[in-house]
Legacy VTK file of the C-alpha trace (Angstrom):
# vtk DataFile Version 3.0
C-alpha trace
ASCII
DATASET POLYDATA
POINTS 318 float
-16.531 -9.351 -8.788
-19.578 -9.673 -11.038
-21.193 -6.370 -10.078
-21.751 -3.915 -12.923
-21.334 -0.909 -10.660
-17.800 -0.446 -9.355
-18.178 -0.747 -5.606
-15.512 -0.053 -2.995
-15.786 -0.276 0.784
-13.368 1.584 3.052
-12.978 0.268 6.597
-11.605 3.026 8.812
-12.577 6.648 8.171
-9.670 8.476 9.777
-7.016 10.445 7.903
-6.037 7.668 5.475
-9.511 6.303 4.780
-11.034 9.746 4.186
-8.090 10.860 2.009
-8.488 7.694 -0.046
-12.219 8.357 -0.493
-11.474 11.951 -1.494
-8.995 10.772 -4.150
-11.422 8.154 -5.466
-14.166 10.774 -5.818
-11.985 13.441 -7.441
-10.612 10.951 -9.963
-14.035 9.377 -10.635
-12.577 5.902 -10.142
-15.629 4.014 -8.868
-19.413 4.285 -8.810
-20.053 3.644 -5.122
-18.070 4.040 -1.908
-19.282 2.591 1.389
-17.608 3.962 4.507
-17.369 1.708 7.548
-16.231 3.290 10.784
-15.973 2.373 14.433
-17.926 5.530 15.253
-21.093 5.720 13.117
-21.457 9.490 13.581
-17.939 10.127 12.288
-18.482 7.833 9.301
-21.762 9.602 8.523
-20.114 13.025 8.792
-17.291 11.971 6.464
-19.775 10.616 3.911
-21.885 13.769 4.111
-18.855 16.030 3.734
-17.539 14.028 0.771
-20.959 14.040 -0.897
-20.687 17.816 -1.178
-17.807 17.379 -3.660
-20.137 16.101 -6.383
-20.949 19.420 -7.989
-17.256 19.989 -8.683
-16.087 16.634 -10.105
-16.420 14.918 -13.478
-18.925 12.261 -12.458
-21.085 11.432 -9.473
-19.918 8.859 -6.961
-22.532 7.512 -4.582
-21.087 7.615 -1.061
-22.785 6.251 2.020
-22.119 4.488 5.316
-22.553 0.811 6.003
-21.229 -2.184 7.893
-18.983 -5.194 7.363
-22.114 -7.287 6.869
-22.930 -5.238 3.754
-19.686 -6.064 1.894
-21.246 -8.967 -0.026
-21.051 -7.431 -3.503
-18.116 -5.079 -3.010
-15.371 -5.343 -5.632
-12.675 -4.116 -3.245
-12.529 -3.710 0.517
-9.848 -1.238 1.598
-8.591 -1.691 5.148
-7.456 1.525 6.849
-8.330 0.738 10.469
-5.472 0.858 12.932
-3.986 2.262 16.099
-0.549 3.820 16.498
1.845 3.010 19.329
2.790 6.292 21.106
6.521 6.997 21.074
7.369 4.123 18.719
9.411 4.574 15.551
8.876 1.048 14.290
5.632 0.101 12.543
6.118 -3.537 13.575
5.322 -2.536 17.163
1.683 -2.346 16.034
1.489 -6.021 14.983
-0.430 -7.318 18.020
-2.972 -4.483 17.999
-3.375 -4.888 14.229
-4.271 -8.559 14.675
-6.746 -7.736 17.452
-8.428 -5.135 15.217
-8.543 -7.183 12.008
-9.518 -10.619 13.323
-13.178 -9.705 14.006
-13.381 -7.398 10.969
-12.234 -10.027 8.478
-14.559 -12.623 10.008
-17.571 -10.343 9.625
-16.644 -9.340 6.067
-16.109 -12.939 4.932
-19.354 -14.031 6.613
-21.139 -11.498 4.390
-20.187 -13.588 1.354
-17.461 -11.226 0.130
-15.370 -12.726 -2.697
-13.562 -9.629 -3.964
-10.145 -8.146 -3.301
-8.731 -6.957 0.012
-6.432 -3.946 -0.219
-4.639 -3.126 3.031
-3.098 0.138 4.148
-3.077 -0.366 7.932
0.354 -0.616 9.529
2.409 -2.691 9.789
1.099 -3.209 6.269
3.152 -6.319 5.404
2.046 -8.058 8.596
-1.564 -6.910 8.156
-1.613 -8.194 4.573
-0.449 -11.583 5.824
-3.042 -11.525 8.645
-5.839 -10.755 6.182
-4.699 -13.502 3.821
-4.632 -16.079 6.617
-7.945 -15.009 8.163
-9.857 -14.624 4.885
-8.827 -17.878 3.239
-8.808 -16.087 -0.128
-6.235 -16.896 -2.835
-3.051 -14.905 -2.298
-3.597 -12.845 -5.447
-6.786 -11.369 -3.971
-5.014 -9.946 -0.909
-2.479 -7.166 -1.358
-1.164 -4.205 0.572
0.102 -0.773 -0.363
3.520 -2.067 0.689
6.415 -0.099 -0.754
4.336 1.697 -3.398
4.484 4.896 -1.330
8.193 4.390 -0.560
8.937 3.920 -4.266
7.092 7.174 -4.964
9.112 8.927 -2.271
12.336 7.600 -3.794
11.368 8.881 -7.244
10.476 12.281 -5.818
13.812 12.612 -4.018
15.768 11.579 -7.111
13.772 13.958 -9.301
14.812 16.861 -7.087
18.544 16.241 -7.385
18.878 15.161 -11.023
16.501 17.118 -11.880
13.737 15.420 -13.890
10.033 14.785 -13.596
9.509 12.022 -10.985
7.426 10.111 -13.535
10.573 9.771 -15.663
12.261 7.891 -12.812
11.664 4.153 -12.704
12.619 1.976 -9.768
11.384 0.222 -6.664
11.885 0.156 -2.949
11.670 -3.484 -1.839
11.003 -5.416 1.343
9.276 -4.100 4.433
7.319 -0.873 4.435
9.414 0.065 7.404
12.902 0.188 8.807
14.417 -2.676 6.762
13.292 -1.457 3.333
15.858 -0.678 0.629
15.963 0.789 -2.896
16.976 -1.725 -5.565
19.587 0.643 -7.044
20.596 -1.878 -9.704
17.155 -1.436 -11.306
16.676 2.342 -11.005
16.567 4.075 -14.380
16.157 7.690 -15.482
14.372 7.866 -18.818
15.384 4.259 -19.412
19.074 4.823 -18.603
20.455 3.047 -15.504
21.114 5.473 -12.672
24.462 3.834 -11.932
25.607 4.526 -15.527
24.578 8.165 -15.200
26.578 8.567 -11.989
29.630 6.910 -13.556
29.504 8.957 -16.754
28.832 12.326 -15.113
30.906 12.476 -11.917
31.230 16.259 -12.026
27.475 16.817 -12.234
26.303 14.082 -9.896
29.332 13.263 -7.764
27.571 14.895 -4.815
24.762 12.323 -4.958
24.939 10.035 -1.928
22.736 6.997 -2.478
22.856 5.940 1.174
21.563 9.355 2.200
18.707 9.176 -0.330
17.782 5.686 0.894
17.751 7.002 4.473
15.544 9.969 3.539
13.182 7.645 1.655
12.849 5.349 4.661
12.311 8.201 7.123
10.029 10.367 4.964
6.892 9.052 6.657
8.261 9.799 10.108
9.277 13.311 8.995
5.612 13.945 8.230
4.206 12.042 11.206
6.205 13.896 13.839
5.299 17.279 12.359
1.554 16.875 11.822
0.576 13.565 13.421
-0.317 11.543 10.318
0.600 10.749 6.719
-2.453 10.493 4.508
-2.409 12.406 1.206
0.321 10.321 -0.419
-0.971 6.966 0.790
-4.550 8.010 0.019
-3.562 8.654 -3.582
-1.553 5.417 -3.702
-4.689 3.523 -2.651
-6.746 5.283 -5.332
-4.072 4.437 -7.926
-4.224 0.775 -6.957
-8.035 0.719 -6.995
-8.084 2.248 -10.471
-5.481 -0.253 -11.677
-7.600 -3.127 -10.357
-10.980 -1.939 -11.626
-9.592 -0.944 -15.038
-7.652 -4.221 -15.391
-4.656 -2.037 -16.205
-1.884 -4.655 -15.837
0.303 -1.926 -14.326
3.427 -2.945 -12.457
3.318 -1.516 -8.929
5.357 -2.284 -5.813
2.827 -3.835 -3.411
2.889 -6.032 -0.346
2.286 -9.528 -1.678
2.168 -13.036 -0.236
5.341 -14.718 -1.470
5.438 -18.351 -2.521
9.105 -18.972 -3.355
9.516 -15.683 -5.255
12.935 -14.246 -4.418
13.487 -17.490 -2.481
10.938 -16.454 0.183
7.814 -18.294 1.319
4.973 -17.687 3.790
5.651 -13.984 4.225
4.426 -10.682 2.748
6.849 -8.060 1.464
7.012 -5.198 -1.005
7.739 -6.405 -4.537
6.773 -5.245 -8.045
3.668 -7.048 -9.291
1.273 -6.923 -12.234
-2.056 -5.581 -10.961
-5.257 -6.631 -12.745
-8.986 -7.066 -12.170
-8.132 -10.263 -10.277
-5.668 -8.505 -7.968
-2.076 -9.664 -8.294
-1.686 -11.524 -11.580
2.052 -12.091 -11.289
4.963 -11.096 -9.076
7.991 -9.843 -10.988
11.293 -11.270 -9.805
13.992 -8.693 -10.407
17.530 -9.954 -10.930
18.882 -8.439 -7.734
22.561 -8.007 -7.018
23.955 -10.303 -4.287
23.925 -7.480 -1.651
20.345 -6.599 -2.603
19.291 -10.238 -2.381
20.769 -10.349 1.133
18.930 -7.158 2.079
15.657 -8.617 0.819
16.162 -11.870 2.730
16.990 -9.912 5.893
13.908 -7.703 5.515
11.669 -10.758 5.020
13.170 -12.364 8.118
12.237 -9.287 10.164
8.650 -9.337 8.845
8.388 -13.084 9.397
9.599 -12.675 12.983
6.864 -10.101 13.657
4.268 -12.474 12.182
5.586 -15.272 14.387
5.132 -13.212 17.563
1.377 -12.843 17.019
-0.800 -14.975 19.291
-2.800 -16.539 16.479
-6.335 -17.709 17.124
-7.565 -19.058 13.807
LINES 1 319
318 0 1 2 3 4 5 6 7 8 9 10 11 12 13 14 15 16 17 18 19 20 21 22 23 24 25 26 27 28 29 30 31 32 33 34 35 36 37 38 39 40 41 42 43 44 45 46 47 48 49 50 51 52 53 54 55 56 57 58 59 60 61 62 63 64 65 66 67 68 69 70 71 72 73 74 75 76 77 78 79 80 81 82 83 84 85 86 87 88 89 90 91 92 93 94 95 96 97 98 99 100 101 102 103 104 105 106 107 108 109 110 111 112 113 114 115 116 117 118 119 120 121 122 123 124 125 126 127 128 129 130 131 132 133 134 135 136 137 138 139 140 141 142 143 144 145 146 147 148 149 150 151 152 153 154 155 156 157 158 159 160 161 162 163 164 165 166 167 168 169 170 171 172 173 174 175 176 177 178 179 180 181 182 183 184 185 186 187 188 189 190 191 192 193 194 195 196 197 198 199 200 201 202 203 204 205 206 207 208 209 210 211 212 213 214 215 216 217 218 219 220 221 222 223 224 225 226 227 228 229 230 231 232 233 234 235 236 237 238 239 240 241 242 243 244 245 246 247 248 249 250 251 252 253 254 255 256 257 258 259 260 261 262 263 264 265 266 267 268 269 270 271 272 273 274 275 276 277 278 279 280 281 282 283 284 285 286 287 288 289 290 291 292 293 294 295 296 297 298 299 300 301 302 303 304 305 306 307 308 309 310 311 312 313 314 315 316 317
C-alpha cells in the first residue's frame, strides 16, 4: 500500500458496488475508483454516471473502468460480485456459486501483483471472506468482510426508535454469521455508556414493553424485509463499505464489527465470523474478545459451526 493516491477497485457494479462508489465519491474518501464489471458497457455507464457527481461534491474523485489485471497498485479491492438464489431465505445457499465466481477473480487479481486489502461484501459474506483468504494467500488481517457491521447498525437503529435516542449514542454489536444464526451480544449493549440491561431493570414502567427477542428477530430479518419489497439492499451496505474504506485509509483504529478470520479468538479457529475488530491502514490490527455470557458464548460457537459447515461443503480446487 505504498501508493500516494488513495486507490480503490470495486469488483461488481450492481446495486451494492454502485452504491458503495456513490458513497465514496460523496464523502471524498479516496482519490481514484476503478470499476470492474462482468459487462463492460454497464461498468462504463456506471463510471460515466458517477463522474457527473463531481461538480456537486467537496473534491474530485477520478473514476474509471478497468480489469482485475490492473489491480496491482490498488490499496483496497472491494468485492461485490455475486448471484442470488431465487426463493432462498438463507445466504449460505449461495456458497457454491460464490466460490465459482471468486476463484477466477482472486487468481487474476493476485497475478496482477496486488498486495493490498480485500474487503468483501458478497454473500454469504463470512464464507466469501474465508474463500478470499484461502485463495489469495494474504495474511488474515488483510482480508475482511462487512460481516455484522450492517446488522449492528440495524440493531442500533431499532433500539434508538424505542428508547428513544440517537442511534450513534447506542453502542453494541451483533456477532457471528451475517445471516440466520447471528445474535446481539446484549451483555455489551450500552446507551450513552450505561448498560442496556441496567436501564431495563431500573425503568420497568418506561421500558417494560421492550422485548429483546423481538428486536433481535427484526435485526436479523431487516435485510429480507428490504429484499422482498424492492429486490436488493444496497444503501446501508454501500455506506458500511465506505465507512470501512475510510477507516482503513485514514488509519482510524476504529472498532467495527467485521467478518474476520479467527485464530483461536472466542475459542474458534479456521472460520470467519462477525466480531469487533480494530481497523487500521493494515486492515485488521486486532480482534477484540468480548467477555460473553455463557449463553452468548454458546450462540457464537453454534453460529461458527454453521459457517464452518457451509465452508466444508464447498468443492475446493486450490
